[in-house]
PQR file with spaces between the fields and no chain letter, atoms N, CA, C, O and H, PARSE charges and radii, in Angstrom:
ATOM       1  N    MET     1      96.147  112.212  112.219 -0.4000 1.5000
ATOM       2  CA   MET     1      97.136  113.087  112.792 -0.0000 2.0000
ATOM       3  C    MET     1      98.129  113.565  111.732  0.5500 1.7000
ATOM       4  O    MET     1      98.481  114.744  111.711 -0.5500 1.4000
ATOM       5  N    LEU     2      98.580  112.682  110.864 -0.4000 1.5000
ATOM       6  CA   LEU     2      99.500  113.069  109.804 -0.0000 2.0000
ATOM       7  C    LEU     2      98.819  114.012  108.820  0.5500 1.7000
ATOM       8  O    LEU     2      99.456  114.913  108.273 -0.5500 1.4000
ATOM       9  H    LEU     2      98.294  111.724  110.881  0.4000 1.0000
ATOM      10  N    GLN     3      97.535  113.805  108.599 -0.4000 1.5000
ATOM      11  CA   GLN     3      96.788  114.676  107.698 -0.0000 2.0000
ATOM      12  C    GLN     3      96.736  116.108  108.248  0.5500 1.7000
ATOM      13  O    GLN     3      96.861  117.069  107.489 -0.5500 1.4000
ATOM      14  H    GLN     3      97.018  113.074  109.044  0.4000 1.0000
ATOM      15  N    GLU     4      96.555  116.248  109.553 -0.4000 1.5000
ATOM      16  CA   GLU     4      96.553  117.575  110.172 -0.0000 2.0000
ATOM      17  C    GLU     4      97.922  118.241  110.036  0.5500 1.7000
ATOM      18  O    GLU     4      98.013  119.437  109.759 -0.5500 1.4000
ATOM      19  H    GLU     4      96.454  115.468  110.170  0.4000 1.0000
ATOM      20  N    LYS     5      98.984  117.459  110.234 -0.4000 1.5000
ATOM      21  CA   LYS     5     100.341  117.985  110.110 -0.0000 2.0000
ATOM      22  C    LYS     5     100.600  118.447  108.680  0.5500 1.7000
ATOM      23  O    LYS     5     101.164  119.520  108.465 -0.5500 1.4000
ATOM      24  H    LYS     5      98.910  116.487  110.459  0.4000 1.0000
ATOM      25  N    ALA     6     100.192  117.644  107.709 -0.4000 1.5000
ATOM      26  CA   ALA     6     100.392  117.987  106.301 -0.0000 2.0000
ATOM      27  C    ALA     6      99.656  119.280  105.960  0.5500 1.7000
ATOM      28  O    ALA     6     100.198  120.136  105.261 -0.5500 1.4000
ATOM      29  H    ALA     6      99.734  116.772  107.884  0.4000 1.0000
ATOM      30  N    GLY     7      98.443  119.425  106.442 -0.4000 1.5000
ATOM      31  CA   GLY     7      97.670  120.634  106.188 -0.0000 2.0000
ATOM      32  C    GLY     7      98.294  121.866  106.813  0.5500 1.7000
ATOM      33  O    GLY     7      98.308  122.938  106.208 -0.5500 1.4000
ATOM      34  H    GLY     7      98.003  118.729  107.010  0.4000 1.0000
ATOM      35  N    ALA     8      98.808  121.716  108.020 -0.4000 1.5000
ATOM      36  CA   ALA     8      99.453  122.843  108.706 -0.0000 2.0000
ATOM      37  C    ALA     8     100.727  123.269  107.979  0.5500 1.7000
ATOM      38  O    ALA     8     100.978  124.463  107.809 -0.5500 1.4000
ATOM      39  H    ALA     8      98.796  120.845  108.511  0.4000 1.0000
ATOM      40  N    ILE     9     101.516  122.312  107.559 -0.4000 1.5000
ATOM      41  CA   ILE     9     102.751  122.618  106.829 -0.0000 2.0000
ATOM      42  C    ILE     9     102.418  123.246  105.481  0.5500 1.7000
ATOM      43  O    ILE     9     103.086  124.187  105.052 -0.5500 1.4000
ATOM      44  H    ILE     9     101.312  121.343  107.697  0.4000 1.0000
ATOM      45  N    ALA    10     101.395  122.735  104.816 -0.4000 1.5000
ATOM      46  CA   ALA    10     100.969  123.316  103.541 -0.0000 2.0000
ATOM      47  C    ALA    10     100.590  124.779  103.728  0.5500 1.7000
ATOM      48  O    ALA    10     100.888  125.611  102.871 -0.5500 1.4000
ATOM      49  H    ALA    10     100.852  121.971  105.165  0.4000 1.0000
ATOM      50  N    GLY    11      99.943  125.097  104.831 -0.4000 1.5000
ATOM      51  CA   GLY    11      99.594  126.478  105.125 -0.0000 2.0000
ATOM      52  C    GLY    11     100.821  127.357  105.310  0.5500 1.7000
ATOM      53  O    GLY    11     100.854  128.491  104.833 -0.5500 1.4000
ATOM      54  H    GLY    11      99.701  124.422  105.528  0.4000 1.0000
ATOM      55  N    GLN    12     101.829  126.837  105.999 -0.4000 1.5000
ATOM      56  CA   GLN    12     103.076  127.582  106.188 -0.0000 2.0000
ATOM      57  C    GLN    12     103.745  127.852  104.844  0.5500 1.7000
ATOM      58  O    GLN    12     104.226  128.956  104.587 -0.5500 1.4000
ATOM      59  H    GLN    12     101.802  125.915  106.386  0.4000 1.0000
ATOM      60  N    ILE    13     103.768  126.835  103.997 -0.4000 1.5000
ATOM      61  CA   ILE    13     104.394  126.979  102.687 -0.0000 2.0000
ATOM      62  C    ILE    13     103.642  128.002  101.851  0.5500 1.7000
ATOM      63  O    ILE    13     104.252  128.864  101.218 -0.5500 1.4000
ATOM      64  H    ILE    13     103.378  125.938  104.205  0.4000 1.0000
ATOM      65  N    TRP    14     102.315  127.907  101.848 -0.4000 1.5000
ATOM      66  CA   TRP    14     101.505  128.841  101.066 -0.0000 2.0000
ATOM      67  C    TRP    14     101.749  130.273  101.525  0.5500 1.7000
ATOM      68  O    TRP    14     101.888  131.174  100.698 -0.5500 1.4000
ATOM      69  H    TRP    14     101.819  127.207  102.362  0.4000 1.0000
ATOM      70  N    GLU    15     101.801  130.490  102.829 -0.4000 1.5000
ATOM      71  CA   GLU    15     102.048  131.831  103.363 -0.0000 2.0000
ATOM      72  C    GLU    15     103.425  132.352  102.947  0.5500 1.7000
ATOM      73  O    GLU    15     103.576  133.533  102.633 -0.5500 1.4000
ATOM      74  H    GLU    15     101.688  129.758  103.501  0.4000 1.0000
ATOM      75  N    ALA    16     104.422  131.475  102.945 -0.4000 1.5000
ATOM      76  CA   ALA    16     105.772  131.888  102.560 -0.0000 2.0000
ATOM      77  C    ALA    16     105.832  132.247  101.073  0.5500 1.7000
ATOM      78  O    ALA    16     106.571  133.151  100.684 -0.5500 1.4000
ATOM      79  H    ALA    16     104.299  130.516  103.200  0.4000 1.0000
ATOM      80  N    LEU    17     105.069  131.551  100.251 -0.4000 1.5000
ATOM      81  CA   LEU    17     105.093  131.799   98.806 -0.0000 2.0000
ATOM      82  C    LEU    17     104.176  132.941   98.386  0.5500 1.7000
ATOM      83  O    LEU    17     104.380  133.541   97.330 -0.5500 1.4000
ATOM      84  H    LEU    17     104.469  130.816  100.567  0.4000 1.0000
ATOM      85  N    ASN    18     103.186  133.243   99.186 -0.4000 1.5000
ATOM      86  CA   ASN    18     102.206  134.266   98.823 -0.0000 2.0000
ATOM      87  C    ASN    18     102.881  135.637   98.718  0.5500 1.7000
ATOM      88  O    ASN    18     103.560  136.080   99.644 -0.5500 1.4000
ATOM      89  H    ASN    18     103.020  132.756  100.044  0.4000 1.0000
ATOM      90  N    GLY    19     102.684  136.292   97.582 -0.4000 1.5000
ATOM      91  CA   GLY    19     103.212  137.635   97.401 -0.0000 2.0000
ATOM      92  C    GLY    19     104.608  137.705   96.821  0.5500 1.7000
ATOM      93  O    GLY    19     105.192  138.788   96.763 -0.5500 1.4000
ATOM      94  H    GLY    19     102.133  135.931   96.830  0.4000 1.0000
ATOM      95  N    ASN    20     105.160  136.586   96.392 -0.4000 1.5000
ATOM      96  CA   ASN    20     106.458  136.649   95.717 -0.0000 2.0000
ATOM      97  C    ASN    20     106.438  135.774   94.466  0.5500 1.7000
ATOM      98  O    ASN    20     105.456  135.083   94.197 -0.5500 1.4000
ATOM      99  H    ASN    20     104.686  135.707   96.440  0.4000 1.0000
ATOM     100  N    GLU    21     107.503  135.810   93.726 -0.4000 1.5000
ATOM     101  CA   GLU    21     107.584  135.093   92.449 -0.0000 2.0000
ATOM     102  C    GLU    21     107.954  133.619   92.603  0.5500 1.7000
ATOM     103  O    GLU    21     108.063  132.903   91.607 -0.5500 1.4000
ATOM     104  H    GLU    21     108.301  136.371   93.945  0.4000 1.0000
ATOM     105  N    GLY    22     108.143  133.170   93.807 -0.4000 1.5000
ATOM     106  CA   GLY    22     108.516  131.783   94.055 -0.0000 2.0000
ATOM     107  C    GLY    22     109.830  131.693   94.795  0.5500 1.7000
ATOM     108  O    GLY    22     110.517  132.692   95.009 -0.5500 1.4000
ATOM     109  H    GLY    22     108.055  133.750   94.616  0.4000 1.0000
ATOM     110  N    MET    23     110.171  130.458   95.188 -0.4000 1.5000
ATOM     111  CA   MET    23     111.395  130.226   95.964 -0.0000 2.0000
ATOM     112  C    MET    23     112.000  128.886   95.595  0.5500 1.7000
ATOM     113  O    MET    23     111.332  127.994   95.072 -0.5500 1.4000
ATOM     114  H    MET    23     109.613  129.646   95.015  0.4000 1.0000
ATOM     115  N    THR    24     113.278  128.778   95.883 -0.4000 1.5000
ATOM     116  CA   THR    24     113.929  127.482   95.744 -0.0000 2.0000
ATOM     117  C    THR    24     113.552  126.617   96.947  0.5500 1.7000
ATOM     118  O    THR    24     113.012  127.107   97.939 -0.5500 1.4000
ATOM     119  H    THR    24     113.820  129.503   96.308  0.4000 1.0000
ATOM     120  N    GLN    25     113.841  125.353   96.837 -0.4000 1.5000
ATOM     121  CA   GLN    25     113.570  124.432   97.943 -0.0000 2.0000
ATOM     122  C    GLN    25     114.292  124.888   99.205  0.5500 1.7000
ATOM     123  O    GLN    25     113.708  124.899  100.288 -0.5500 1.4000
ATOM     124  H    GLN    25     114.279  124.955   96.031  0.4000 1.0000
ATOM     125  N    LYS    26     115.541  125.257   99.069 -0.4000 1.5000
ATOM     126  CA   LYS    26     116.322  125.700  100.236 -0.0000 2.0000
ATOM     127  C    LYS    26     115.746  126.973  100.846  0.5500 1.7000
ATOM     128  O    LYS    26     115.624  127.086  102.065 -0.5500 1.4000
ATOM     129  H    LYS    26     116.016  125.248   98.189  0.4000 1.0000
ATOM     130  N    GLY    27     115.394  127.928   99.989 -0.4000 1.5000
ATOM     131  CA   GLY    27     114.822  129.184  100.475 -0.0000 2.0000
ATOM     132  C    GLY    27     113.492  128.974  101.168  0.5500 1.7000
ATOM     133  O    GLY    27     113.199  129.607  102.182 -0.5500 1.4000
ATOM     134  H    GLY    27     115.494  127.836   98.999  0.4000 1.0000
ATOM     135  N    LEU    28     112.690  128.080  100.613 -0.4000 1.5000
ATOM     136  CA   LEU    28     111.383  127.793  101.198 -0.0000 2.0000
ATOM     137  C    LEU    28     111.521  127.085  102.540  0.5500 1.7000
ATOM     138  O    LEU    28     110.780  127.368  103.481 -0.5500 1.4000
ATOM     139  H    LEU    28     112.928  127.566   99.789  0.4000 1.0000
ATOM     140  N    LYS    29     112.458  126.178  102.617 -0.4000 1.5000
ATOM     141  CA   LYS    29     112.694  125.479  103.886 -0.0000 2.0000
ATOM     142  C    LYS    29     113.129  126.469  104.962  0.5500 1.7000
ATOM     143  O    LYS    29     112.705  126.373  106.114 -0.5500 1.4000
ATOM     144  H    LYS    29     113.060  125.948  101.853  0.4000 1.0000
ATOM     145  N    LYS    30     113.976  127.418  104.579 -0.4000 1.5000
ATOM     146  CA   LYS    30     114.437  128.430  105.532 -0.0000 2.0000
ATOM     147  C    LYS    30     113.289  129.364  105.924  0.5500 1.7000
ATOM     148  O    LYS    30     113.132  129.694  107.099 -0.5500 1.4000
ATOM     149  H    LYS    30     114.320  127.496  103.644  0.4000 1.0000
ATOM     150  N    ALA    31     112.492  129.788  104.949 -0.4000 1.5000
ATOM     151  CA   ALA    31     111.389  130.721  105.213 -0.0000 2.0000
ATOM     152  C    ALA    31     110.323  130.112  106.114  0.5500 1.7000
ATOM     153  O    ALA    31     109.710  130.814  106.918 -0.5500 1.4000
ATOM     154  H    ALA    31     112.619  129.520  103.994  0.4000 1.0000
ATOM     155  N    THR    32     110.101  128.814  105.981 -0.4000 1.5000
ATOM     156  CA   THR    32     109.083  128.148  106.789 -0.0000 2.0000
ATOM     157  C    THR    32     109.643  127.609  108.099  0.5500 1.7000
ATOM     158  O    THR    32     108.891  127.157  108.962 -0.5500 1.4000
ATOM     159  H    THR    32     110.598  128.244  105.327  0.4000 1.0000
ATOM     160  N    LYS    33     110.958  127.656  108.245 -0.4000 1.5000
ATOM     161  CA   LYS    33     111.648  127.161  109.439 -0.0000 2.0000
ATOM     162  C    LYS    33     111.398  125.679  109.688  0.5500 1.7000
ATOM     163  O    LYS    33     111.372  125.219  110.829 -0.5500 1.4000
ATOM     164  H    LYS    33     111.569  128.023  107.543  0.4000 1.0000
ATOM     165  N    LEU    34     111.214  124.935  108.585 -0.4000 1.5000
ATOM     166  CA   LEU    34     111.056  123.482  108.699 -0.0000 2.0000
ATOM     167  C    LEU    34     112.440  122.857  108.800  0.5500 1.7000
ATOM     168  O    LEU    34     113.352  123.237  108.066 -0.5500 1.4000
ATOM     169  H    LEU    34     111.235  125.308  107.657  0.4000 1.0000
ATOM     170  N    ARG    35     112.594  121.922  109.685 -0.4000 1.5000
ATOM     171  CA   ARG    35     113.899  121.304  109.908 -0.0000 2.0000
ATOM     172  C    ARG    35     114.154  120.125  108.983  0.5500 1.7000
ATOM     173  O    ARG    35     115.279  119.933  108.520 -0.5500 1.4000
ATOM     174  H    ARG    35     111.853  121.613  110.281  0.4000 1.0000
ATOM     175  N    ALA    36     113.130  119.339  108.711 -0.4000 1.5000
ATOM     176  CA   ALA    36     113.316  118.118  107.936 -0.0000 2.0000
ATOM     177  C    ALA    36     112.774  118.266  106.518  0.5500 1.7000
ATOM     178  O    ALA    36     111.702  118.832  106.303 -0.5500 1.4000
ATOM     179  H    ALA    36     112.217  119.495  109.087  0.4000 1.0000
ATOM     180  N    ASP    37     113.532  117.750  105.560 -0.4000 1.5000
ATOM     181  CA   ASP    37     113.075  117.752  104.167 -0.0000 2.0000
ATOM     182  C    ASP    37     111.754  117.005  104.026  0.5500 1.7000
ATOM     183  O    ASP    37     110.904  117.392  103.224 -0.5500 1.4000
ATOM     184  H    ASP    37     114.403  117.290  105.735  0.4000 1.0000
ATOM     185  N    LYS    38     111.577  115.935  104.804 -0.4000 1.5000
ATOM     186  CA   LYS    38     110.346  115.150  104.683 -0.0000 2.0000
ATOM     187  C    LYS    38     109.122  115.993  105.039  0.5500 1.7000
ATOM     188  O    LYS    38     108.057  115.801  104.451 -0.5500 1.4000
ATOM     189  H    LYS    38     112.268  115.620  105.455  0.4000 1.0000
ATOM     190  N    ASP    39     109.250  116.917  105.983 -0.4000 1.5000
ATOM     191  CA   ASP    39     108.132  117.792  106.325 -0.0000 2.0000
ATOM     192  C    ASP    39     107.837  118.756  105.181  0.5500 1.7000
ATOM     193  O    ASP    39     106.677  118.990  104.845 -0.5500 1.4000
ATOM     194  H    ASP    39     110.115  117.073  106.461  0.4000 1.0000
ATOM     195  N    LEU    40     108.886  119.312  104.587 -0.4000 1.5000
ATOM     196  CA   LEU    40     108.702  120.205  103.453 -0.0000 2.0000
ATOM     197  C    LEU    40     107.987  119.470  102.317  0.5500 1.7000
ATOM     198  O    LEU    40     107.040  119.996  101.733 -0.5500 1.4000
ATOM     199  H    LEU    40     109.829  119.121  104.861  0.4000 1.0000
ATOM     200  N    PHE    41     108.435  118.274  102.013 -0.4000 1.5000
ATOM     201  CA   PHE    41     107.832  117.517  100.917 -0.0000 2.0000
ATOM     202  C    PHE    41     106.418  117.052  101.250  0.5500 1.7000
ATOM     203  O    PHE    41     105.598  116.886  100.347 -0.5500 1.4000
ATOM     204  H    PHE    41     109.205  117.847  102.488  0.4000 1.0000
ATOM     205  N    LEU    42     106.125  116.844  102.507 -0.4000 1.5000
ATOM     206  CA   LEU    42     104.766  116.512  102.918 -0.0000 2.0000
ATOM     207  C    LEU    42     103.826  117.665  102.577  0.5500 1.7000
ATOM     208  O    LEU    42     102.757  117.452  102.005 -0.5500 1.4000
ATOM     209  H    LEU    42     106.791  116.979  103.240  0.4000 1.0000
ATOM     210  N    GLY    43     104.222  118.869  102.924 -0.4000 1.5000
ATOM     211  CA   GLY    43     103.414  120.045  102.605 -0.0000 2.0000
ATOM     212  C    GLY    43     103.344  120.328  101.122  0.5500 1.7000
ATOM     213  O    GLY    43     102.290  120.711  100.614 -0.5500 1.4000
ATOM     214  H    GLY    43     105.090  119.042  103.389  0.4000 1.0000
ATOM     215  N    LEU    44     104.456  120.145  100.414 -0.4000 1.5000
ATOM     216  CA   LEU    44     104.450  120.354   98.965 -0.0000 2.0000
ATOM     217  C    LEU    44     103.527  119.356   98.274  0.5500 1.7000
ATOM     218  O    LEU    44     102.820  119.707   97.330 -0.5500 1.4000
ATOM     219  H    LEU    44     105.312  119.834  100.826  0.4000 1.0000
ATOM     220  N    GLY    45     103.537  118.133   98.738 -0.4000 1.5000
ATOM     221  CA   GLY    45     102.650  117.117   98.169 -0.0000 2.0000
ATOM     222  C    GLY    45     101.190  117.494   98.331  0.5500 1.7000
ATOM     223  O    GLY    45     100.387  117.321   97.414 -0.5500 1.4000
ATOM     224  H    GLY    45     104.112  117.847   99.505  0.4000 1.0000
ATOM     225  N    TRP    46     100.857  118.005   99.493 -0.4000 1.5000
ATOM     226  CA   TRP    46      99.481  118.451   99.757 -0.0000 2.0000
ATOM     227  C    TRP    46      99.090  119.546   98.753  0.5500 1.7000
ATOM     228  O    TRP    46      98.030  119.484   98.132 -0.5500 1.4000
ATOM     229  H    TRP    46     101.509  118.146  100.238  0.4000 1.0000
ATOM     230  N    LEU    47      99.967  120.549   98.608 -0.4000 1.5000
ATOM     231  CA   LEU    47      99.673  121.665   97.716 -0.0000 2.0000
ATOM     232  C    LEU    47      99.653  121.242   96.250  0.5500 1.7000
ATOM     233  O    LEU    47      98.861  121.767   95.467 -0.5500 1.4000
ATOM     234  H    LEU    47     100.828  120.600   99.112  0.4000 1.0000
ATOM     235  N    LEU    48     100.505  120.308   95.875 -0.4000 1.5000
ATOM     236  CA   LEU    48     100.476  119.791   94.505 -0.0000 2.0000
ATOM     237  C    LEU    48      99.175  119.052   94.237  0.5500 1.7000
ATOM     238  O    LEU    48      98.578  119.207   93.171 -0.5500 1.4000
ATOM     239  H    LEU    48     101.148  119.881   96.510  0.4000 1.0000
ATOM     240  N    ARG    49      98.740  118.264   95.183 -0.4000 1.5000
ATOM     241  CA   ARG    49      97.491  117.514   95.045 -0.0000 2.0000
ATOM     242  C    ARG    49      96.297  118.460   94.909  0.5500 1.7000
ATOM     243  O    ARG    49      95.348  118.177   94.177 -0.5500 1.4000
ATOM     244  H    ARG    49      99.225  118.139   96.048  0.4000 1.0000
ATOM     245  N    GLU    50      96.355  119.579   95.619 -0.4000 1.5000
ATOM     246  CA   GLU    50      95.286  120.579   95.561 -0.0000 2.0000
ATOM     247  C    GLU    50      95.448  121.525   94.368  0.5500 1.7000
ATOM     248  O    GLU    50      94.633  122.428   94.174 -0.5500 1.4000
ATOM     249  H    GLU    50      97.125  119.809   96.213  0.4000 1.0000
ATOM     250  N    ASP    51      96.500  121.317   93.571 -0.4000 1.5000
ATOM     251  CA   ASP    51      96.790  122.119   92.378 -0.0000 2.0000
ATOM     252  C    ASP    51      96.985  123.599   92.717  0.5500 1.7000
ATOM     253  O    ASP    51      96.496  124.476   92.005 -0.5500 1.4000
ATOM     254  H    ASP    51      97.162  120.585   93.729  0.4000 1.0000
ATOM     255  N    LYS    52      97.704  123.867   93.813 -0.4000 1.5000
ATOM     256  CA   LYS    52      97.940  125.238   94.285 -0.0000 2.0000
ATOM     257  C    LYS    52      99.325  125.758   93.911  0.5500 1.7000
ATOM     258  O    LYS    52      99.556  126.967   93.931 -0.5500 1.4000
ATOM     259  H    LYS    52      98.101  123.154   94.391  0.4000 1.0000
ATOM     260  N    ILE    53     100.251  124.855   93.570 -0.4000 1.5000
ATOM     261  CA   ILE    53     101.615  125.268   93.261 -0.0000 2.0000
ATOM     262  C    ILE    53     102.080  124.657   91.948  0.5500 1.7000
ATOM     263  O    ILE    53     101.510  123.691   91.440 -0.5500 1.4000
ATOM     264  H    ILE    53     100.063  123.873   93.554  0.4000 1.0000
ATOM     265  N    GLU    54     103.142  125.264   91.418 -0.4000 1.5000
ATOM     266  CA   GLU    54     103.849  124.730   90.264 -0.0000 2.0000
ATOM     267  C    GLU    54     105.294  124.515   90.676  0.5500 1.7000
ATOM     268  O    GLU    54     105.854  125.308   91.433 -0.5500 1.4000
ATOM     269  H    GLU    54     103.605  126.049   91.830  0.4000 1.0000
ATOM     270  N    THR    55     105.888  123.461   90.187 -0.4000 1.5000
ATOM     271  CA   THR    55     107.292  123.203   90.479 -0.0000 2.0000
ATOM     272  C    THR    55     108.058  123.110   89.166  0.5500 1.7000
ATOM     273  O    THR    55     107.513  122.707   88.138 -0.5500 1.4000
ATOM     274  H    THR    55     105.433  122.817   89.572  0.4000 1.0000
ATOM     275  N    SER    56     109.314  123.484   89.219 -0.4000 1.5000
ATOM     276  CA   SER    56     110.193  123.368   88.069 -0.0000 2.0000
ATOM     277  C    SER    56     111.622  123.230   88.588  0.5500 1.7000
ATOM     278  O    SER    56     111.884  123.346   89.785 -0.5500 1.4000
ATOM     279  H    SER    56     109.757  123.811   90.054  0.4000 1.0000
ATOM     280  N    GLU    57     112.524  122.985   87.667 -0.4000 1.5000
ATOM     281  CA   GLU    57     113.931  122.890   88.038 -0.0000 2.0000
ATOM     282  C    GLU    57     114.660  124.076   87.428  0.5500 1.7000
ATOM     283  O    GLU    57     114.630  124.276   86.214 -0.5500 1.4000
ATOM     284  H    GLU    57     112.311  122.891   86.694  0.4000 1.0000
ATOM     285  N    VAL    58     115.309  124.852   88.267 -0.4000 1.5000
ATOM     286  CA   VAL    58     116.069  126.018   87.819 -0.0000 2.0000
ATOM     287  C    VAL    58     117.512  125.835   88.264  0.5500 1.7000
ATOM     288  O    VAL    58     117.806  125.788   89.458 -0.5500 1.4000
ATOM     289  H    VAL    58     115.334  124.690   89.253  0.4000 1.0000
ATOM     290  N    GLU    59     118.398  125.732   87.297 -0.4000 1.5000
ATOM     291  CA   GLU    59     119.820  125.544   87.570 -0.0000 2.0000
ATOM     292  C    GLU    59     120.064  124.373   88.520  0.5500 1.7000
ATOM     293  O    GLU    59     120.882  124.462   89.436 -0.5500 1.4000
ATOM     294  H    GLU    59     118.159  125.770   86.327  0.4000 1.0000
ATOM     295  N    GLY    60     119.351  123.285   88.291 -0.4000 1.5000
ATOM     296  CA   GLY    60     119.543  122.073   89.071 -0.0000 2.0000
ATOM     297  C    GLY    60     118.882  122.058   90.435  0.5500 1.7000
ATOM     298  O    GLY    60     119.071  121.120   91.208 -0.5500 1.4000
ATOM     299  H    GLY    60     118.686  123.212   87.547  0.4000 1.0000
ATOM     300  N    GLU    61     118.109  123.086   90.735 -0.4000 1.5000
ATOM     301  CA   GLU    61     117.450  123.160   92.042 -0.0000 2.0000
ATOM     302  C    GLU    61     115.935  123.264   91.872  0.5500 1.7000
ATOM     303  O    GLU    61     115.448  123.886   90.928 -0.5500 1.4000
ATOM     304  H    GLU    61     117.955  123.848   90.106  0.4000 1.0000
ATOM     305  N    LEU    62     115.202  122.651   92.792 -0.4000 1.5000
ATOM     306  CA   LEU    62     113.748  122.686   92.767 -0.0000 2.0000
ATOM     307  C    LEU    62     113.255  124.103   93.037  0.5500 1.7000
ATOM     308  O    LEU    62     113.674  124.737   94.005 -0.5500 1.4000
ATOM     309  H    LEU    62     115.597  122.146   93.559  0.4000 1.0000
ATOM     310  N    PHE    63     112.362  124.601   92.175 -0.4000 1.5000
ATOM     311  CA   PHE    63     111.789  125.943   92.309 -0.0000 2.0000
ATOM     312  C    PHE    63     110.295  125.809   92.425  0.5500 1.7000
ATOM     313  O    PHE    63     109.676  125.101   91.630 -0.5500 1.4000
ATOM     314  H    PHE    63     112.022  124.086   91.388  0.4000 1.0000
ATOM     315  N    ILE    64     109.689  126.481   93.411 -0.4000 1.5000
ATOM     316  CA   ILE    64     108.266  126.348   93.705 -0.0000 2.0000
ATOM     317  C    ILE    64     107.624  127.728   93.658  0.5500 1.7000
ATOM     318  O    ILE    64     108.182  128.697   94.173 -0.5500 1.4000
ATOM     319  H    ILE    64     110.191  127.056   94.056  0.4000 1.0000
ATOM     320  N    LYS    65     106.438  127.814   93.033 -0.4000 1.5000
ATOM     321  CA   LYS    65     105.676  129.054   93.032 -0.0000 2.0000
ATOM     322  C    LYS    65     104.197  128.740   93.067  0.5500 1.7000
ATOM     323  O    LYS    65     103.769  127.651   92.684 -0.5500 1.4000
ATOM     324  H    LYS    65     105.984  127.026   92.615  0.4000 1.0000
ATOM     325  N    LEU    66     103.417  129.708   93.533 -0.4000 1.5000
ATOM     326  CA   LEU    66     101.968  129.560   93.553 -0.0000 2.0000
ATOM     327  C    LEU    66     101.425  129.685   92.139  0.5500 1.7000
ATOM     328  O    LEU    66     102.011  130.359   91.291 -0.5500 1.4000
ATOM     329  H    LEU    66     103.764  130.593   93.844  0.4000 1.0000
ATOM     330  N    LYS    67     100.303  129.030   91.898 -0.4000 1.5000
ATOM     331  CA   LYS    67      99.635  129.140   90.599 -0.0000 2.0000
ATOM     332  C    LYS    67      98.818  130.398   90.544  0.5500 1.7000
ATOM     333  O    LYS    67      98.177  130.674   89.530 -0.5500 1.4000
ATOM     334  H    LYS    67      99.827  128.483   92.586  0.4000 1.0000
């Protein structure tokens, strides 16, 4: 059940990032309408494991973009 949730959230994140240069953690959380940070990180972990995203720190904030 958690695996299905992680996959669904990863899909939401991928859709939000598709077609732009990337987003901050806050912007991505708002774009995906996820309420909890743990859900956002669950989806990010899935995408990182699948090597679909890159993360970096920009001005002290997490920045995420598609590869």
